N, C-alpha and C positions, 0 to 999 in steps of 0.2 A: 357359433357355428353355421356361416355365411348360404341360407335357402337356394339350393340350387331350383333352377325350373325345370321342371317335368313338362311331357308333352305327348303332346298323341299322334302315333303314329300309325294305326293300324284298327279298321272297324271287321268285327260279323257277328250276324246275326241269323240266325232261325227264327220266324214268328209267325203268330197265325196271319200277316197277313206277307209273307214272304219268306221264300227259302233263302234269300241272301239278304245284305244289306242296301244295296240297290233297289230291287225289287219288294222291301219295308218301304224304306223313306218315299217311291213311290206311290204307290200305294195309299199311305199316311195322307201325301202331299193330296191326292186327286179324291180326300173324303170315304177313302173307302171303310166298309168291314169287315176284320177279321173273324165275327162273330155267325156261328151256324148248328142250326138245330145239329146234335145227334143220332147216330142212326144204328150203335152197337146196341146186341140183343139184351145185355143188361141193361138199358133207360127200361122199357117196360116189363123186363125180369120181373126189378124191384121197384115199380112203379114209382120212382123218382118224378116229387112234387118240382124238378127242373131238367127240364129235356134238351139243354143247349149250354154253347161253351166258345171260346176262344180256342183250337182245338190249333196246332201250328199247320201251316200251309204246304211245306212238303213235310212226306214222312220220311223217319232218318232213314230207314229201310229203302230209301230212292237216292239215297248220299254215301249210308256208310256199307261195304263186302259185308256178307251175311256171316263171313265167321265173326267180324271183328264186332260185328252186332250182338251176337249171340252172346258175345260173355263181355255186354255193358245195360244198364238199365236205359229205359228212356231217357232218361236227365244224365244219364252220361254220354248216351247219343250227339242229342244235341249239344252240349257241350263243347267237344269234340269238333264236331262239325263248326259251330260259330269260332271255334278257337284257330281253326285251321284256314278261314276264311279270312279272323285280322291277320296269322299271320303272312299270308301272301300277300294280304292287302301291305302291310309293313316293307314290304321287299326280304320277306326271309331275312332277319338280324341277326350277320354270321358274331358271335355270342359267345365265348365261353360255357359251358352247360356250367359253371358253378356261380356265375354271372346271373344267368337267367335265374327267377324265379316268378312262380303260384298263387296268385292273390286271387282265390277261384272263392263261390258260395251257393250257398240253396236253403231255403226254408223246411224243406219237410223230407227228400233225398229219395233213395231209392224205393218210394215207398210201390211202385207195381212189380219190382224184386222181392219184396217183402210179402205183397198179400196172395202174387201166384204162390210163392211156397209154401204159403199156408194153407191154400185148396189146396197143393199138389199133396201135402203131407196129410188132410182128413181125408180126402178121397182117394190118395192111393198109395199111403206109408209112406213110413221116412225114409227108404233108400230112392224112392224117387224125384224126390230132394235134391234138387242142384249142387251140384259139389262147389260153386262158384256164388252160390246164392248172399253170401255174406261178405264177398268182395264188391255186390254189384248192389245189394241194399246201403252199408254206410254213406254216411251225409259226404263224405270227404274221398267219395269215388269219382268223384266228378272232379279235379286238382288234379288224383293220383293220375288220370286217362291221362290231364293233360299233359301231366309233369311225364311221362312217358313218353306221348309222343312228339316231342320236343327235347328231351334231353335237361329238362330241367334240375339244374342240381342245386340248387339255392336255398330253394324251400317249399315246396306246396302246402300251402295254408289253406283252411276251412273257414267261412261263418256261416253260422245257423243264424238267423236273427231277423225269424218272417220275413217280412213283405221287405225288410228295413237290409237285410242281407246283400245284395248282390251293392249296393250303395256301401256298403260299411267297405265289404275288399276294396272297392277303389281308393275310397278315402285309405286304407289303410297300408294300399301297392305304393300312395303316394309319400305316407312315413320314411315304408321302407328305399324307399328309389332314394330320400331326403337321409335317412341314416347312413347310406350309402353298402344296403343290405345286399343290392341287385344294379348290374347298369341296364336291364332291358325285366318288364315284367310283364306277364299277362293276365291280365282281371278281368273281373264279370261273375255272372249269376246260370244260373240253370234251375227250372223245373219242370217236373212232369207230371201233375199231380188231379188230371182229369180223369178221376176214377168212382164209381158209390159210392167208398166210404167217403172221401171229401165231396164230393156233391150234397151226398146226405145230411152229413155233419155241420155244411157251412146253409145249408137249406136249414136246419133244425133250431141253428144260432138266429136266424129270421137275415143272414147276411147277405145276404145272394137274394138277385133281379130274380122275378117269377114271369116275366117277358116271356112267356114261352111262345104266344103267337106273333112274337115279332123279336126275334133273338137278337137280328140286327141294329135295331136299336132300345137294345135294355141297357146298358150301360152309356147312363148320359151324366156325364159328373155336372152338376151344380144345375141341372135340370131342379123344377120344382117341385116334377111328381119323378123324382127319382129314386128308388124300392132299393136300391143292393148292385154290390157290383157283379163282375160276370167272371167265372174260372177263363183261365187261360193259360198257355205251355209254353216254352221255346228255349231259346239260352239269347245270352249275346256275349259278348269279349273285345275287350280293348288292349291293342299292343299300347303300351308306355316307357318310356323311357326318357334321360332324363337329356337335355337340351344340348350339352354336350358329344352323349355318345350320338343323339338324329345328326346332329349337325359334321359329324364325323365322315358317317359312312354317305353323305348324301338326301335322309330320307326326306319324303315328303310328310311335313306336320299338319293335323285340323286342327289342332287345338292346343291350348295348353292346360293341364290338370292343374289351376290355381288351389287348388287346396280342399279339404273334408274334414266337416266335424259330426261326433258323435256322442251322443247323449243319451237319458234315459230321465223315461220321467218317474219311474216306482210310483206310480199312480192304481194301474189296474190292470188285471192280462191279459184285457181286449178291446176297451176302451180308451183314448186320448185322452192327457190331459185337456180337458175343456177350457183352461186357462191358457194351452198350450206356448206353455213357458219352456220347456223342458228343449219339446220341436223350434221352435225362432232363440234356444242358444245352442241349438247344433249351426242356426242359420248363420247365428254369428260365430261362431270360431270357423268355419268354411270362410267365412270372409275374410276374419283376421288371417288366416293362412295365406288369406292372396293376397294381404295388403292392402283393404278396400274397403271401401261403408256400404250402409246399405243403399248411400247415392247412387253408388256406378253401375248398379244392377240395372241391365237393360230388356234383360228375361227370364221365368220361369214357367220349370215346366214341375206342377204340379205334383204331387201325389195321388189323388183329386179320383179316393175310387167307382164315387158314384154311390157311396151310402149318405144315408141320410146326417148319420149324426156326425159320419167322418168326415165329409167334404166340408161342414160348419166349422169342426174345430179347426182343421188344417189354416180356416180364414182367421181365426180367432192369433194362430201362430202368427202369422206372413202378418198381420195387422201389429202384431207387440214387436215384432221385427223389423217392418218398415214402418208404419204409422202411416201419416196421410199419403205420405206417396205411391204407397202400392198401388192405388188407384189408375197411376198412369204409367205402371207394367204391364206391358201383355203376358197374359197366362197364356199357356196349353194345357191341358186335360187331357193325354194322347192315350188313358184306357179306355176311353170311348171307341177307339175304334181298335185296339189292342188285345180288351180286355186286361185282367191283374195275374198278371205274370210269376204273380209270389215270390221265391227266390229270384227270378230272374227278372223283374222289372225295372229293378234300378238301373241294369243294365243297357237294358234297349231302352229304357229314357234318358242315358246319359251319352248315348248314341245319336238319341235326338235330338236332343241338346246340344250335343259338340254339331253333326250335321244342322241345327239353326244356328250356328255361328258363321261354321266353315260358307254356306249358302249365303247368309243374312236372310234366312225364311224362318219367322213362326210355323210350325205346322200347325193345321185346324186344330178344333174340340168337336167332334161329331155329338150330335141328335141332342144341339139346344138350341128345343126351341122356346122353351119361356125359363130367365134366369130366376134362379129362387134372389128375393129383395136381402134376401138375410146373407148375400155375397154377394157384394157387388166389386167382384174386378173386372177390369178390361181383357175379356176371356176372349179367346183367339177361335174366330169359327169360318174360316178360309183362311188360306198361306197369307203372311202379311208380311211383309218385306221389314228387317230390323236397318235400322240407320247406320252409316258409315263410320269407318272409327275405333277407339279401341271396348272394346263390348266386353262387361263381364253378363255371366245368367249363372242361375244354380236349377239343379234337378234337388228336388225334393221323394223320401221315405220313409217312411212311417210304418214298426211295425207291430204285431200282437205281443205284448210282454213292457210295451215303452219303450221300444224303440227306434231312436232318429238316427236320424244320416244325410246327411245334405252333403252333395259335391259341387264343387265350381269352377267353373271352367270360361276361360278366356280366348279369342280368337288369338291367332295365332302372329 
């Protein structure tokens, strides 16, 4: 079967940096941080050791009508908001419902709906638990809500692969379009899990930064004194379609989704394979789909969570994948600005990678003041022009459970 060219025609996001793609990208290039101290009553109530996170800059209730918002968990609210922006940005494609699919993701799902219902049950009894609790908490709620918003009837699939989730959904969308299962797909991921239980649990694992006195500088990928990641929230969506379909309707094309690679480490439930073999294999698979070699890669958006072990493990994987040429490739670690959106992070970083190619500008890594000598990458610390010509870039995502997912994009 002759491979089809798959293209990106629409982008949407609600992130810690902005309520849409334009505001998010502008803030990212300006070196802003989306991390802030939390002001919720429960911070003091539970005496949490971490008192900051990267909450979405625009709250869903400011965008959605109240009746709709009440029937959706915050994670689904963000998903619908970003999908609607992406759909409008794509020009609202005229596609038969049976040829429109949804490939969406979350790492945790409707956490707030589940735990709010548990609090209601304990405090007020079973009759006061909302009838919509299960449809709101289920992990597939976001993909279902998007499907119903756009009458997508080809399929509405959900991936839950921790922090690799939404990149895996994008890779799945590539395959589904290649197989002819749809002409247009809305792909992406979402998360809204900044909650006392997750802050306490990740803190107990020693995974979160504890820079309570300086939250804006807490997420510091590759810095020698990095001490953990910062929780983030939000969603990002992209509209994908075959080039044939896009050209037939005169759509604007941001970039080509050239391939995707998915592997598993089968090593440890939370730790990366220190040799980076699974992650490097995912990179190789994505490049193979793209008909490319490591020499073709002009930019990398790294997973780079700002954990002491994780950043080194990813460097090991990149070294296996690219060899000595690695040090000539500009690398952006955008979680310094956005924090870590868990199941939504890969889709947001895919948008950053797409825009880097579209605008030929690699976004900066903030808070890097003293680079770890064990990670000698060419890290982009201020917006950097990318060269002209045909460019290929990759976006990496790795998750608990040993999940590895890589998306490769090419200039349109």
